[in-house]
Structures are given as structure tokens and as C-alpha cells.
C-alpha positions as CSV (number, residue, x, y, z in Angstrom):
1,M,39.2,-46.1,3.6
2,K,38.7,-45.1,7.2
3,K,40.8,-41.9,6.5
4,F,38.7,-41.1,3.5
5,F,35.4,-41.2,5.5
6,L,37.0,-39.2,8.3
7,M,38.2,-36.6,5.7
8,L,34.7,-36.6,4.1
9,M,33.1,-36.0,7.5
10,L,35.4,-33.1,8.2
11,L,35.0,-31.5,4.9
12,A,31.2,-31.9,4.6
13,P,30.4,-29.1,7.1
14,M,32.7,-26.8,5.2
15,T,30.8,-27.4,1.9
16,L,27.6,-26.5,3.7
17,F,29.0,-23.3,4.9
18,A,30.4,-22.4,1.5
19,Q,26.8,-22.1,0.1
20,K,25.6,-18.6,-0.2
21,F,22.1,-17.5,0.5
22,G,20.6,-14.1,-0.3
23,H,17.4,-12.2,0.2
24,I,15.7,-9.3,-1.5
25,N,12.7,-7.1,-0.9
26,S,11.2,-7.2,-4.4
27,Q,8.4,-4.8,-3.5
28,Q,11.0,-2.1,-2.6
29,V,12.9,-2.7,-5.8
30,M,9.7,-2.6,-7.9
31,N,8.6,0.7,-6.2
32,D,12.0,2.2,-7.2
33,M,11.6,1.1,-10.9
34,P,10.3,4.1,-13.0
35,E,8.5,1.8,-15.4
36,F,6.6,0.2,-12.4
37,V,5.6,3.7,-11.1
38,K,4.4,4.7,-14.6
39,A,2.5,1.4,-15.1
40,R,0.8,1.7,-11.7
41,G,-0.2,5.2,-12.5
42,E,-1.7,4.2,-15.8
43,V,-3.6,1.4,-14.2
44,E,-4.9,3.6,-11.4
45,A,-6.0,6.2,-14.0
46,T,-7.8,3.6,-16.0
47,A,-9.5,2.4,-12.8
48,K,-10.5,5.9,-11.9
49,Q,-12.0,6.4,-15.4
50,Y,-14.0,3.1,-15.1
51,E,-15.2,4.2,-11.6
52,N,-16.3,7.6,-12.9
53,D,-18.2,5.9,-15.8
54,L,-20.0,3.5,-13.5
55,K,-20.8,6.3,-11.0
56,A,-22.4,8.3,-13.9
57,M,-24.4,5.3,-14.9
58,Q,-25.6,4.7,-11.3
59,D,-26.5,8.3,-10.9
60,E,-28.6,8.1,-14.1
61,L,-30.3,5.0,-12.8
62,Q,-31.1,6.7,-9.5
63,R,-32.4,9.8,-11.2
64,K,-34.6,7.8,-13.6
65,A,-35.9,5.6,-10.7
66,A,-36.7,8.6,-8.6
67,E,-38.5,10.2,-11.6
68,Y,-40.4,7.0,-12.1
69,D,-41.5,6.8,-8.5
70,K,-42.8,10.4,-8.7
71,T,-44.8,9.8,-11.9
72,K,-45.8,6.2,-11.4
73,S,-49.3,7.0,-10.2
74,T,-50.1,9.0,-13.3
75,M,-48.8,6.4,-15.8
76,N,-50.9,3.8,-17.4
77,A,-50.0,0.1,-17.0
78,T,-48.2,-0.1,-20.4
79,K,-46.0,3.0,-19.7
80,Q,-45.2,1.7,-16.2
81,K,-44.1,-1.7,-17.7
82,E,-42.0,0.1,-20.3
83,T,-40.3,2.3,-17.7
84,E,-39.7,-0.6,-15.4
85,D,-38.1,-2.6,-18.2
86,A,-35.9,0.3,-19.2
87,L,-34.8,0.6,-15.6
88,M,-34.0,-3.1,-15.4
89,Q,-32.1,-2.9,-18.7
90,L,-30.1,0.1,-17.4
91,N,-29.3,-1.9,-14.2
92,E,-28.2,-4.9,-16.2
93,K,-26.1,-2.6,-18.3
94,I,-24.4,-1.2,-15.2
95,R,-23.7,-4.8,-14.0
96,T,-22.3,-5.8,-17.3
97,A,-20.1,-2.7,-17.5
98,Y,-18.8,-3.4,-14.0
99,N,-17.8,-6.9,-14.9
100,D,-16.3,-5.9,-18.2
101,N,-14.3,-3.1,-16.5
102,T,-13.1,-5.4,-13.8
103,Q,-11.8,-7.9,-16.4
104,A,-10.3,-5.2,-18.6
105,L,-8.5,-3.7,-15.6
106,Q,-7.1,-7.0,-14.6
107,K,-5.9,-7.6,-18.1
108,A,-4.4,-4.1,-18.4
109,Q,-2.6,-4.6,-15.1
110,Q,-1.3,-8.0,-16.1
111,D,-0.1,-6.7,-19.5
112,K,1.7,-3.7,-18.0
113,M,3.2,-5.6,-15.0
114,Q,4.3,-8.8,-16.8
115,P,7.3,-7.2,-18.6
116,I,8.4,-5.4,-15.4
117,T,8.1,-8.6,-13.3
118,T,10.1,-10.5,-16.0
119,K,12.8,-7.8,-15.9
120,L,13.0,-8.1,-12.1
121,V,13.2,-11.9,-12.2
122,N,16.0,-11.7,-14.8
123,A,17.9,-9.3,-12.7
124,I,17.6,-11.5,-9.6
125,Q,18.7,-14.5,-11.7
126,A,21.7,-12.5,-13.0
127,V,22.7,-11.5,-9.5
128,G,22.2,-15.1,-8.3
129,K,24.4,-16.5,-11.0
130,A,27.1,-13.8,-10.7
131,G,27.3,-14.2,-6.9
132,N,27.0,-18.0,-6.9
133,Y,23.9,-17.9,-4.6
134,V,22.1,-21.1,-3.8
135,Y,18.9,-19.3,-3.1
136,I,17.7,-15.7,-3.2
137,M,14.5,-15.4,-1.1
138,D,12.0,-12.6,-1.3
139,V,11.2,-11.0,2.0
140,A,8.1,-9.4,0.5
141,S,6.6,-12.9,0.2
142,G,6.4,-13.2,3.9
143,I,9.5,-15.0,5.1
144,P,9.2,-14.5,8.9
145,Y,13.0,-14.6,9.7
146,I,16.2,-14.3,7.7
147,S,19.5,-14.6,9.4
148,E,21.6,-11.6,8.5
149,T,24.8,-13.6,9.1
150,L,23.9,-16.5,6.8
151,S,22.0,-14.6,4.2
152,E,23.1,-11.5,2.3
153,D,20.7,-8.7,1.3
154,V,21.1,-8.5,-2.5
155,T,18.5,-5.8,-3.0
156,A,21.1,-3.2,-3.9
157,K,22.8,-5.6,-6.3
158,V,19.5,-6.3,-8.1
159,K,18.9,-2.6,-8.3
160,A,22.4,-2.2,-9.8
161,E,21.6,-5.0,-12.3
162,L,18.4,-3.3,-13.3
163,S,20.1,0.0,-13.9
164,K,22.4,-1.8,-16.4
165,T,19.4,-2.8,-18.5
166,K,18.0,0.7,-18.9
């Protein structure tokens, strides 16, 4: 029994060293994925369109407000009230459009990025299983230190796995 415990104590550190750890820079991998670049471009184009639409609405509001300020003194009370209400409605319309655009942009980004993220996670899992890794950590998540001697950079392996799925 004593020999068994002694043997166990000697072999325990060896099993600890037999575990493999890997690390990856997922941001680098994603930036190299053509579908990510395409999706990011589409989201940026949509954001630019929303921005242009809001800018046009804001310019219209400013133009109408400036026009109202110039002609306010010549308007009767009823016309002033109507114009002020119209300006307030346009301002509310701009706020609503901004909120709607923000939500639509977030949804578009999520819809376009979810399949890409899933594909990346599947590739990382495939590399992890094939290489018998205990953990694969993402350096893009802010890990402050990774030992290069105890952890293998599997970024290239994940890129190779991704190229198989094209």
C-alpha cells in the first residue's frame, strides 16, 4: 500500500504536465475570415445609410426652425402654435428614427455575426478535440499573460480548420 501511494505521488505530476493548453487570438482569426469582412462592411454601410438619413432629417428640422424664427413675428398665434407643433413632431420623429435605427443596426449586426461566431467556435472546438487540449484561451478576451512554454498558440490550426469548412 505504501508503494502504491509513493507511485501515485510520483506519477501525479506527470499527469499534470501531460495536459495541453492552447491559446488563440480570435479577433485576428475573425479579421482574416472573408465572411466577417463582408458582414462588417454590410453593417457599416447600413450604419452610414442610417446616419445619412438622420442627418437629412436634422438638417430639415434646423432649416424649418430657422425659417420659423425669421417669420415668427409676422405669424398669428394659431399659425405659431401649428408651426411649433410641427417642429416638435419632426423632432420626435428624429428621436424615434434614431432609436429604431439603433435597434435595427444591433439586430443586423447580431444576425450577420452569429453564424460567423458559431463557425469560429466550432473550429476552435474541433482543434481542441483533435489536439487533446484541456483549455484553449482567447487572448483577445484580455488574458494578461500566457506562458509560451506551457500553452501552444493554436491560431494557425483554427485558421486551417476554418479553411476546411469553406
